[in-house]
C-alpha positions as CSV (number, residue, x, y, z in Angstrom):
1,M,0.0,0.2,-0.1
2,S,1.3,3.3,-0.8
3,R,1.5,6.5,1.4
4,L,1.1,10.1,0.8
5,L,3.7,13.1,1.5
6,V,1.5,16.0,1.9
7,N,2.6,19.7,1.7
8,I,0.0,22.2,2.5
9,R,0.8,25.6,1.4
10,G,-1.0,29.0,1.8
11,T,-0.6,32.4,3.0
12,N,-1.6,33.7,6.5
13,G,-4.7,32.6,7.9
14,A,-5.3,30.3,4.8
15,G,-6.3,27.4,7.5
16,K,-2.8,25.2,6.9
17,S,-2.7,24.5,10.4
18,T,-6.2,23.7,11.1
19,I,-5.5,20.2,9.6
20,P,-2.9,19.1,12.5
21,I,-4.4,21.1,15.0
22,S,-7.5,19.1,14.5
23,M,-6.1,15.8,14.8
24,M,-4.4,17.2,18.3
25,S,-7.3,15.0,19.6
26,D,-5.9,11.8,19.1
27,P,-5.5,10.2,22.7
28,Q,-2.3,8.2,21.3
29,L,-0.4,11.6,20.0
30,K,3.3,11.5,20.5
31,V,5.9,14.6,20.0
32,I,9.2,13.1,19.3
33,Q,12.1,15.3,20.4
34,K,15.7,15.2,18.9
35,P,18.9,17.1,19.7
36,Y,20.2,19.2,17.1
37,K,23.4,21.4,17.3
38,G,22.9,21.6,21.5
39,K,19.2,22.4,21.6
40,T,16.6,19.9,21.9
41,Y,13.9,20.5,19.1
42,K,10.2,19.1,18.9
43,I,10.5,17.4,15.4
44,A,7.4,15.7,14.6
45,T,3.9,14.9,15.7
46,V,2.7,11.3,15.6
47,F,-1.3,11.0,15.4
48,P,-1.5,7.0,15.1
49,S,-5.4,7.1,15.4
50,F,-5.1,8.9,12.2
51,G,-2.2,7.2,10.4
52,W,-0.3,10.6,10.3
53,I,2.9,12.1,11.5
54,A,3.1,16.0,10.8
55,L,6.7,17.8,10.8
56,G,7.4,19.9,13.9
57,S,5.1,20.5,16.7
58,Y,1.6,22.3,17.6
59,L,2.0,22.6,21.0
60,N,2.9,26.2,20.8
61,K,1.2,29.1,18.5
62,T,3.9,28.8,16.1
63,G,3.5,25.2,14.5
64,G,4.7,23.0,12.1
65,L,7.6,23.8,9.6
66,D,8.0,27.1,11.2
67,T,9.2,25.6,14.4
68,F,12.4,24.3,12.4
69,P,15.5,26.6,12.6
70,N,16.7,26.0,9.0
71,N,16.0,24.0,5.8
72,E,18.7,21.6,7.0
73,L,16.6,20.0,10.4
74,T,13.8,20.3,8.1
75,F,15.1,18.0,5.7
76,K,16.8,15.6,8.1
77,T,13.6,15.3,9.7
78,L,11.8,14.6,6.7
79,K,14.2,11.6,5.6
80,W,14.2,10.3,9.1
81,V,10.6,10.1,9.0
82,L,10.5,8.5,6.0
83,K,12.2,5.7,6.7
84,K,11.4,5.6,10.5
85,Y,7.7,5.8,10.1
86,S,7.2,4.0,6.8
87,D,3.4,3.1,7.4
88,Y,2.1,6.7,8.1
89,H,1.3,9.5,5.6
90,I,3.5,12.4,6.1
91,L,2.1,15.9,6.5
92,M,4.3,19.3,6.0
93,E,3.0,22.8,6.2
94,G,4.2,26.3,7.1
95,I,4.3,29.9,6.4
96,I,7.5,30.1,5.6
97,A,8.1,26.8,3.2
98,S,4.9,28.2,1.3
99,T,6.7,30.9,0.1
100,I,9.6,28.7,-1.5
101,Y,9.6,26.9,-4.5
102,S,12.7,25.4,-5.8
103,T,14.6,24.4,-3.0
104,Y,11.3,22.2,-2.2
105,R,11.0,21.6,-5.8
106,D,14.5,19.8,-5.9
107,L,13.7,18.1,-2.3
108,F,10.2,16.3,-3.7
109,N,12.1,15.2,-6.9
110,E,14.8,13.5,-5.0
111,I,12.5,11.8,-2.5
112,Q,10.0,10.9,-5.6
113,E,13.1,8.8,-6.9
114,E,14.2,7.5,-3.8
115,Y,10.6,6.4,-2.4
116,S,8.5,5.2,-5.4
117,D,5.7,4.0,-3.1
118,T,5.6,7.6,-2.0
119,K,2.9,10.1,-3.5
120,I,3.9,13.6,-3.3
121,V,0.7,16.0,-3.2
122,L,0.8,19.7,-2.7
123,L,-2.4,21.0,-1.5
124,F,-2.6,25.0,-2.2
125,F,-5.2,26.8,0.5
126,I,-5.6,30.0,-1.4
127,P,-9.0,31.5,-0.3
128,P,-9.9,35.0,-1.2
129,L,-6.9,37.9,-0.1
130,E,-9.4,39.6,1.8
131,T,-10.4,36.5,3.9
132,S,-7.3,35.8,4.8
133,I,-6.4,39.3,6.2
134,Q,-9.8,39.1,8.1
135,R,-8.7,35.8,9.7
136,V,-5.8,37.3,10.6
137,Y,-7.2,39.8,12.5
138,E,-9.5,37.7,14.0
139,R,-6.4,35.4,15.3
140,N,-4.6,38.6,16.6
141,G,-7.6,39.6,18.5
142,G,-8.1,43.1,16.2
143,K,-4.3,44.2,16.8
144,P,-2.8,45.6,13.5
145,V,-1.3,43.3,11.0
146,K,1.1,43.7,8.2
147,E,-1.1,43.7,5.2
148,D,1.4,44.3,2.5
149,A,3.3,41.0,3.9
150,I,0.5,38.9,3.8
151,K,-0.1,40.3,0.4
152,A,3.5,39.4,-0.8
153,K,3.2,35.9,0.6
154,Y,-0.4,35.5,-1.1
155,G,1.3,36.6,-4.3
156,M,4.4,34.1,-3.7
157,V,1.9,31.0,-3.0
158,S,0.0,32.0,-6.3
159,R,3.0,32.0,-8.2
160,N,4.4,28.7,-6.6
161,F,1.0,26.8,-7.4
162,E,1.7,27.4,-11.1
163,K,5.1,26.7,-11.0
164,F,4.9,23.2,-9.8
165,K,1.9,22.2,-11.6
166,H,4.1,23.3,-14.7
167,D,6.6,21.0,-13.2
168,G,4.1,18.1,-13.2
169,F,3.6,17.9,-9.4
170,C,0.6,16.6,-8.2
171,V,-1.2,19.7,-7.4
172,K,-4.6,21.1,-6.0
173,K,-5.9,24.3,-5.4
174,I,-8.5,24.9,-2.7
175,D,-10.8,27.7,-1.5
176,T,-10.6,27.6,2.2
177,S,-13.0,30.0,2.6
178,K,-16.0,27.7,1.4
179,T,-15.3,25.1,4.1
180,P,-16.7,25.4,7.6
181,K,-13.4,25.0,10.1
182,D,-14.9,21.9,11.8
183,Q,-15.3,20.3,8.5
184,M,-11.3,20.9,7.1
185,L,-10.2,17.5,8.2
186,T,-12.9,15.4,7.1
187,N,-12.7,17.0,4.0
188,F,-8.7,17.0,3.9
189,L,-9.1,13.1,5.0
190,K,-11.6,12.1,2.0
191,L,-9.3,13.9,-0.5
192,C,-6.3,12.4,0.8
193,N,-8.0,8.6,0.4
194,K,-8.7,9.5,-3.3
195,Y,-5.5,10.2,-3.9
196,Q,-4.3,7.1,-1.9
197,E,-6.5,4.8,-4.3
198,E,-5.6,6.4,-7.3
199,Q,-1.7,5.4,-6.6
200,D,-2.9,2.2,-5.2
201,G,-4.8,1.6,-8.4
């Protein structure tokens, strides 16, 4: 049976972290810690009940790939998880990584060559820009936000969708403004089941 490596991309307020945060209810949840350059980092969160493992931790306000200090640790963790948790689907998401194209293109190409049983899927959560900005304001309790920075990231995420699509990756653009928050995980899992069936078929 194949497994999925899903990279959720989107700007601030797109709903990327909603998926792993919704899995935090897993009673079997486990956070993995590893040392790196003299410090200990929470490198992954395992959700056995769901059959998923997410890179990074979701115990603090900033989660996912944004908890890593650099790409080196991110990529080392991913490759470790690919070998160690071969029966789990892998989830990656973060705001910084969402704006990066070529580095991840090369990484995903490398993984695809080494792990033929792993299907790489890039989900681009792209609600209307106004929705993203509004959600950030709500999340910040109405405090001022850097709207120009959000707009810039929004543009980069949208352009990266076209680039990955042009490169032949499995990509899908999703308008998350049309999905209630409590339905996000259900819809995500249904979509992933579809991709896995396609891979196994």
